[in-house]
C-alpha positions, 0 to 999 in steps of 0.5 A: 052108084052106092057110097055106103060103107060096109066095113071099116078098118085101121092101120097105124096111119090110115083108115080103110073104108070098104064101100058096098060097091066093092071100092076100098078107100084109104084115108090118112088119120091125119085128116081126123085128129081125134081119130089119130089121137084115139087108142086102137080100141077107141077107134073100133067103137064106131057104128055106121049111121044113115044106112052106112052113109056116115060113121059115128064114134060116140065116145070121141064125138066124131061123125064122118060122112062117106060122101065127104071122104070120097070128096077128100074132105078132112076134119071140118071142125078145125078152124082155118087160119089165114095169114094177115 
């Protein structure tokens, strides 16, 4: 199974990743605060890295792995706070 990204689109609340095997994955922008806060123009300034295994936004300092998206992982740079 090839989990490389082929295409990337956005709507007001979602990022849509089309994989080379034909699947289309919808991911809420809420999972990635930098993408949610970015303008539509900034979101379109991405490049696929690693032959499509990652998505990179240089101006936003954002890198997302397709494998992580498939596993349901959001922004891993956020710190998790635990209640005392």
